[in-house]
C-alpha positions as protocol buffer text, in pm:
chain_id: "A"
residue {
  index: 1
  type: MET
  ca { x: 7076 y: -9127 z: 6347 }
}
residue {
  index: 2
  type: ASN
  ca { x: 7422 y: -9109 z: 6191 }
}
residue {
  index: 3
  type: PHE
  ca { x: 7609 y: -9392 z: 6020 }
}
residue {
  index: 4
  type: LEU
  ca { x: 7814 y: -9500 z: 6324 }
}
residue {
  index: 5
  type: GLU
  ca { x: 7505 y: -9507 z: 6545 }
}
residue {
  index: 6
  type: LYS
  ca { x: 7328 y: -9728 z: 6292 }
}
residue {
  index: 7
  type: ILE
  ca { x: 7624 y: -9967 z: 6283 }
}
residue {
  index: 8
  type: TYR
  ca { x: 7640 y: -9970 z: 6663 }
}
residue {
  index: 9
  type: HIS
  ca { x: 7269 y: -10052 z: 6693 }
}
residue {
  index: 10
  type: LYS
  ca { x: 7295 y: -10319 z: 6425 }
}
residue {
  index: 11
  type: VAL
  ca { x: 7584 y: -10490 z: 6605 }
}
residue {
  index: 12
  type: VAL
  ca { x: 7419 y: -10466 z: 6947 }
}
residue {
  index: 13
  type: PHE
  ca { x: 7093 y: -10603 z: 6803 }
}
residue {
  index: 14
  type: ALA
  ca { x: 7275 y: -10900 z: 6645 }
}
residue {
  index: 15
  type: LEU
  ca { x: 7473 y: -10973 z: 6961 }
}
residue {
  index: 16
  type: LEU
  ca { x: 7183 y: -10943 z: 7204 }
}
residue {
  index: 17
  type: THR
  ca { x: 6915 y: -11121 z: 7005 }
}
residue {
  index: 18
  type: ILE
  ca { x: 6867 y: -11461 z: 7165 }
}
residue {
  index: 19
  type: PRO
  ca { x: 6788 y: -11720 z: 6899 }
}
residue {
  index: 20
  type: THR
  ca { x: 6471 y: -11920 z: 6944 }
}
residue {
  index: 21
  type: LEU
  ca { x: 6468 y: -12297 z: 6959 }
}
residue {
  index: 22
  type: LYS
  ca { x: 6318 y: -12290 z: 6609 }
}
residue {
  index: 23
  type: SER
  ca { x: 6615 y: -12081 z: 6486 }
}
residue {
  index: 24
  type: TRP
  ca { x: 6864 y: -12324 z: 6641 }
}
residue {
  index: 25
  type: LEU
  ca { x: 6687 y: -12625 z: 6490 }
}
residue {
  index: 26
  type: PHE
  ca { x: 6676 y: -12456 z: 6150 }
}
residue {
  index: 27
  type: SER
  ca { x: 7046 y: -12371 z: 6177 }
}
residue {
  index: 28
  type: PHE
  ca { x: 7137 y: -12730 z: 6260 }
}
residue {
  index: 29
  type: PHE
  ca { x: 6927 y: -12840 z: 5962 }
}
residue {
  index: 30
  type: LEU
  ca { x: 7136 y: -12599 z: 5750 }
}
residue {
  index: 31
  type: LEU
  ca { x: 7452 y: -12753 z: 5897 }
}
residue {
  index: 32
  type: PHE
  ca { x: 7327 y: -13096 z: 5789 }
}
residue {
  index: 33
  type: ILE
  ca { x: 7265 y: -12961 z: 5436 }
}
residue {
  index: 34
  type: ILE
  ca { x: 7617 y: -12812 z: 5428 }
}
residue {
  index: 35
  type: ALA
  ca { x: 7759 y: -13152 z: 5523 }
}
residue {
  index: 36
  type: LEU
  ca { x: 7554 y: -13332 z: 5256 }
}
residue {
  index: 37
  type: ILE
  ca { x: 7675 y: -13096 z: 4984 }
}
residue {
  index: 38
  type: CYS
  ca { x: 8029 y: -13007 z: 5095 }
}
residue {
  index: 39
  type: LEU
  ca { x: 8162 y: -13344 z: 5211 }
}
residue {
  index: 40
  type: PRO
  ca { x: 8149 y: -13496 z: 4860 }
}
residue {
  index: 41
  type: ILE
  ca { x: 8297 y: -13176 z: 4713 }
}
residue {
  index: 42
  type: GLY
  ca { x: 8577 y: -13182 z: 4970 }
}
residue {
  index: 43
  type: PHE
  ca { x: 8666 y: -13547 z: 4916 }
}
residue {
  index: 44
  type: GLN
  ca { x: 8647 y: -13512 z: 4536 }
}
residue {
  index: 45
  type: SER
  ca { x: 8871 y: -13205 z: 4536 }
}
residue {
  index: 46
  type: GLY
  ca { x: 9127 y: -13356 z: 4772 }
}
residue {
  index: 47
  type: LEU
  ca { x: 9053 y: -13091 z: 5033 }
}
residue {
  index: 48
  type: LEU
  ca { x: 8919 y: -13346 z: 5279 }
}
residue {
  index: 49
  type: GLN
  ca { x: 9057 y: -13672 z: 5403 }
}
residue {
  index: 50
  type: VAL
  ca { x: 8983 y: -13839 z: 5733 }
}
residue {
  index: 51
  type: GLU
  ca { x: 9282 y: -13775 z: 5955 }
}
residue {
  index: 52
  type: ILE
  ca { x: 9197 y: -13719 z: 6319 }
}
residue {
  index: 53
  type: LEU
  ca { x: 9433 y: -13469 z: 6479 }
}
residue {
  index: 54
  type: HIS
  ca { x: 9587 y: -13589 z: 6803 }
}
residue {
  index: 55
  type: LEU
  ca { x: 9646 y: -13299 z: 7041 }
}
residue {
  index: 56
  type: SER
  ca { x: 9683 y: -13252 z: 7412 }
}
residue {
  index: 57
  type: PHE
  ca { x: 9378 y: -13134 z: 7603 }
}
residue {
  index: 58
  type: ILE
  ca { x: 9522 y: -12782 z: 7618 }
}
residue {
  index: 59
  type: GLY
  ca { x: 9601 y: -12790 z: 7245 }
}
residue {
  index: 60
  type: MET
  ca { x: 9244 y: -12895 z: 7170 }
}
residue {
  index: 61
  type: ILE
  ca { x: 9101 y: -12618 z: 7390 }
}
residue {
  index: 62
  type: LYS
  ca { x: 9326 y: -12361 z: 7219 }
}
residue {
  index: 63
  type: ILE
  ca { x: 9192 y: -12460 z: 6878 }
}
residue {
  index: 64
  type: LEU
  ca { x: 8830 y: -12467 z: 6993 }
}
residue {
  index: 65
  type: VAL
  ca { x: 8850 y: -12125 z: 7160 }
}
residue {
  index: 66
  type: SER
  ca { x: 9068 y: -11950 z: 6902 }
}
residue {
  index: 67
  type: ARG
  ca { x: 8858 y: -12071 z: 6606 }
}
residue {
  index: 68
  type: PHE
  ca { x: 8544 y: -11950 z: 6777 }
}
residue {
  index: 69
  type: PHE
  ca { x: 8679 y: -11595 z: 6771 }
}
residue {
  index: 70
  type: PHE
  ca { x: 8864 y: -11617 z: 6441 }
}
residue {
  index: 71
  type: PRO
  ca { x: 8747 y: -11696 z: 6185 }
}
residue {
  index: 72
  type: SER
  ca { x: 8394 y: -11771 z: 6311 }
}
residue {
  index: 73
  type: PHE
  ca { x: 8293 y: -11469 z: 6519 }
}
residue {
  index: 74
  type: ALA
  ca { x: 8507 y: -11216 z: 6332 }
}
residue {
  index: 75
  type: GLU
  ca { x: 8389 y: -11322 z: 5986 }
}
residue {
  index: 76
  type: GLU
  ca { x: 8023 y: -11341 z: 6088 }
}
residue {
  index: 77
  type: LEU
  ca { x: 8043 y: -10996 z: 6241 }
}
residue {
  index: 78
  type: LEU
  ca { x: 8196 y: -10858 z: 5922 }
}
residue {
  index: 79
  type: PHE
  ca { x: 8021 y: -11052 z: 5645 }
}
residue {
  index: 80
  type: ARG
  ca { x: 7677 y: -11099 z: 5799 }
}
residue {
  index: 81
  type: VAL
  ca { x: 7614 y: -10832 z: 6062 }
}
residue {
  index: 82
  type: LEU
  ca { x: 7802 y: -10537 z: 5913 }
}
residue {
  index: 83
  type: LEU
  ca { x: 7751 y: -10602 z: 5542 }
}
residue {
  index: 84
  type: LEU
  ca { x: 7390 y: -10720 z: 5540 }
}
residue {
  index: 85
  type: PRO
  ca { x: 7091 y: -10498 z: 5606 }
}
residue {
  index: 86
  type: ARG
  ca { x: 6942 y: -10557 z: 5947 }
}
residue {
  index: 87
  type: PRO
  ca { x: 6697 y: -10844 z: 5906 }
}
residue {
  index: 88
  type: ILE
  ca { x: 6371 y: -10653 z: 5924 }
}
residue {
  index: 89
  type: PRO
  ca { x: 6059 y: -10730 z: 5722 }
}
residue {
  index: 90
  type: ASN
  ca { x: 6041 y: -10379 z: 5567 }
}
residue {
  index: 91
  type: THR
  ca { x: 6371 y: -10405 z: 5379 }
}
residue {
  index: 92
  type: PRO
  ca { x: 6293 y: -10445 z: 5006 }
}
residue {
  index: 93
  type: VAL
  ca { x: 6378 y: -10791 z: 4871 }
}
residue {
  index: 94
  type: ASN
  ca { x: 6597 y: -10653 z: 4591 }
}
residue {
  index: 95
  type: ILE
  ca { x: 6813 y: -10469 z: 4846 }
}
residue {
  index: 96
  type: GLN
  ca { x: 6837 y: -10779 z: 5065 }
}
residue {
  index: 97
  type: LEU
  ca { x: 6939 y: -10999 z: 4771 }
}
residue {
  index: 98
  type: THR
  ca { x: 7190 y: -10745 z: 4637 }
}
residue {
  index: 99
  type: MET
  ca { x: 7352 y: -10706 z: 4977 }
}
residue {
  index: 100
  type: ALA
  ca { x: 7349 y: -11083 z: 5031 }
}
residue {
  index: 101
  type: PHE
  ca { x: 7514 y: -11140 z: 4694 }
}
residue {
  index: 102
  type: THR
  ca { x: 7777 y: -10874 z: 4767 }
}
residue {
  index: 103
  type: SER
  ca { x: 7845 y: -11009 z: 5115 }
}
residue {
  index: 104
  type: ILE
  ca { x: 7880 y: -11368 z: 4994 }
}
residue {
  index: 105
  type: VAL
  ca { x: 8109 y: -11273 z: 4705 }
}
residue {
  index: 106
  type: LEU
  ca { x: 8330 y: -11071 z: 4940 }
}
residue {
  index: 107
  type: TYR
  ca { x: 8328 y: -11362 z: 5186 }
}
residue {
  index: 108
  type: VAL
  ca { x: 8445 y: -11607 z: 4919 }
}
residue {
  index: 109
  type: ILE
  ca { x: 8711 y: -11387 z: 4757 }
}
residue {
  index: 110
  type: GLY
  ca { x: 8821 y: -11265 z: 5099 }
}
residue {
  index: 111
  type: HIS
  ca { x: 8971 y: -11605 z: 5178 }
}
residue {
  index: 112
  type: PRO
  ca { x: 9235 y: -11614 z: 4901 }
}
residue {
  index: 113
  type: ILE
  ca { x: 9305 y: -11243 z: 4952 }
}
residue {
  index: 114
  type: PHE
  ca { x: 9360 y: -11301 z: 5324 }
}
residue {
  index: 115
  type: ALA
  ca { x: 9589 y: -11596 z: 5250 }
}
residue {
  index: 116
  type: PHE
  ca { x: 9788 y: -11397 z: 4994 }
}
residue {
  index: 117
  type: LEU
  ca { x: 9832 y: -11099 z: 5226 }
}
residue {
  index: 118
  type: PHE
  ca { x: 9869 y: -11262 z: 5568 }
}
residue {
  index: 119
  type: TYR
  ca { x: 9913 y: -11639 z: 5551 }
}
residue {
  index: 120
  type: GLN
  ca { x: 10067 y: -11752 z: 5223 }
}
residue {
  index: 121
  type: LYS
  ca { x: 10096 y: -12113 z: 5342 }
}
residue {
  index: 122
  type: ALA
  ca { x: 9717 y: -12132 z: 5308 }
}
residue {
  index: 123
  type: PHE
  ca { x: 9703 y: -11981 z: 4959 }
}
residue {
  index: 124
  type: GLY
  ca { x: 9692 y: -12320 z: 4782 }
}
residue {
  index: 125
  type: VAL
  ca { x: 9407 y: -12438 z: 5005 }
}
residue {
  index: 126
  type: PHE
  ca { x: 9215 y: -12110 z: 4987 }
}
residue {
  index: 127
  type: THR
  ca { x: 9232 y: -12107 z: 4606 }
}
residue {
  index: 128
  type: ASN
  ca { x: 9133 y: -12474 z: 4571 }
}
residue {
  index: 129
  type: PRO
  ca { x: 8809 y: -12483 z: 4364 }
}
residue {
  index: 130
  type: GLY
  ca { x: 8654 y: -12728 z: 4611 }
}
residue {
  index: 131
  type: PHE
  ca { x: 8737 y: -12494 z: 4899 }
}
residue {
  index: 132
  type: LEU
  ca { x: 8593 y: -12193 z: 4715 }
}
residue {
  index: 133
  type: LEU
  ca { x: 8274 y: -12380 z: 4621 }
}
residue {
  index: 134
  type: SER
  ca { x: 8234 y: -12504 z: 4979 }
}
residue {
  index: 135
  type: THR
  ca { x: 8297 y: -12151 z: 5106 }
}
residue {
  index: 136
  type: LEU
  ca { x: 8027 y: -12023 z: 4872 }
}
residue {
  index: 137
  type: ILE
  ca { x: 7780 y: -12282 z: 5000 }
}
residue {
  index: 138
  type: LEU
  ca { x: 7876 y: -12204 z: 5359 }
}
residue {
  index: 139
  type: GLY
  ca { x: 7836 y: -11829 z: 5298 }
}
residue {
  index: 140
  type: ILE
  ca { x: 7488 y: -11878 z: 5153 }
}
residue {
  index: 141
  type: THR
  ca { x: 7374 y: -12094 z: 5444 }
}
residue {
  index: 142
  type: LEU
  ca { x: 7527 y: -11859 z: 5703 }
}
residue {
  index: 143
  type: THR
  ca { x: 7338 y: -11571 z: 5545 }
}
residue {
  index: 144
  type: ILE
  ca { x: 7013 y: -11768 z: 5556 }
}
residue {
  index: 145
  type: SER
  ca { x: 7079 y: -11861 z: 5920 }
}
residue {
  index: 146
  type: TYR
  ca { x: 7148 y: -11499 z: 6012 }
}
residue {
  index: 147
  type: TRP
  ca { x: 6834 y: -11371 z: 5843 }
}
residue {
  index: 148
  type: HIS
  ca { x: 6622 y: -11646 z: 5992 }
}
residue {
  index: 149
  type: SER
  ca { x: 6748 y: -11600 z: 6348 }
}
residue {
  index: 150
  type: ARG
  ca { x: 6814 y: -11223 z: 6340 }
}
residue {
  index: 151
  type: SER
  ca { x: 7111 y: -11309 z: 6560 }
}
residue {
  index: 152
  type: ILE
  ca { x: 7485 y: -11350 z: 6505 }
}
residue {
  index: 153
  type: TRP
  ca { x: 7500 y: -11662 z: 6722 }
}
residue {
  index: 154
  type: PRO
  ca { x: 7360 y: -11938 z: 6497 }
}
residue {
  index: 155
  type: PRO
  ca { x: 7587 y: -11845 z: 6203 }
}
residue {
  index: 156
  type: VAL
  ca { x: 7886 y: -11819 z: 6439 }
}
residue {
  index: 157
  type: VAL
  ca { x: 7815 y: -12166 z: 6578 }
}
residue {
  index: 158
  type: ILE
  ca { x: 7766 y: -12320 z: 6231 }
}
residue {
  index: 159
  type: HIS
  ca { x: 8085 y: -12155 z: 6106 }
}
residue {
  index: 160
  type: TRP
  ca { x: 8276 y: -12268 z: 6415 }
}
residue {
  index: 161
  type: ILE
  ca { x: 8158 y: -12629 z: 6387 }
}
residue {
  index: 162
  type: VAL
  ca { x: 8254 y: -12645 z: 6018 }
}
residue {
  index: 163
  type: VAL
  ca { x: 8600 y: -12502 z: 6084 }
}
residue {
  index: 164
  type: VAL
  ca { x: 8687 y: -12717 z: 6387 }
}
residue {
  index: 165
  type: VAL
  ca { x: 8556 y: -13037 z: 6227 }
}
residue {
  index: 166
  type: TRP
  ca { x: 8769 y: -12966 z: 5919 }
}
residue {
  index: 167
  type: LEU
  ca { x: 9077 y: -12886 z: 6129 }
}
residue {
  index: 168
  type: LEU
  ca { x: 9042 y: -13172 z: 6378 }
}
residue {
  index: 169
  type: ILE
  ca { x: 8888 y: -13456 z: 6175 }
}
residue {
  index: 170
  type: PHE
  ca { x: 8940 y: -13386 z: 5804 }
}
residue {
  index: 171
  type: ASP
  ca { x: 9310 y: -13292 z: 5795 }
}
residue {
  index: 172
  type: GLY
  ca { x: 9257 y: -12916 z: 5772 }
}
residue {
  index: 173
  type: TYR
  ca { x: 9519 y: -12855 z: 6039 }
}
residue {
  index: 174
  type: SER
  ca { x: 9799 y: -13007 z: 5835 }
}
residue {
  index: 175
  type: LYS
  ca { x: 9667 y: -12865 z: 5507 }
}
residue {
  index: 176
  type: LEU
  ca { x: 9699 y: -12516 z: 5656 }
}
residue {
  index: 177
  type: ASP
  ca { x: 10035 y: -12609 z: 5803 }
}
residue {
  index: 178
  type: LEU
  ca { x: 9933 y: -12485 z: 6147 }
}
């Protein structure tokens, strides 16, 4: 099987694997852990403040749908599915950990690089130490969720919830000057 076929099978496997109830419960437990750790970091760093965004129904739907596809789905496809070895028991632990470390580092540094190249208004936010630490914690938990579920869907949902809650409740929308 050539490289492109392996990638294709990996993506199809991640997309078509239906997470079990146990995987969903574990992922929501991880979401709770993220909140426990990242909320204090966010408030301390000035990244978070409670400011509920008031939008029309259509405006709210646009944010919910668009943030599902980017960054949530797109980043999980890239940083979890494509960069990590397929979650199979035979993969040596040292390879899994090396690939996880690489994927998480690229995920964290990818945010300021993306802001610098494509959305400079976000550069100050994406280089904020609290944001970078929270992104690191999120990346670790998304990796754990992906490996536990063997599916892209739990990490996408966790990522999506974190992003929309930040944008809609914790002033992320105005911080990114959207």
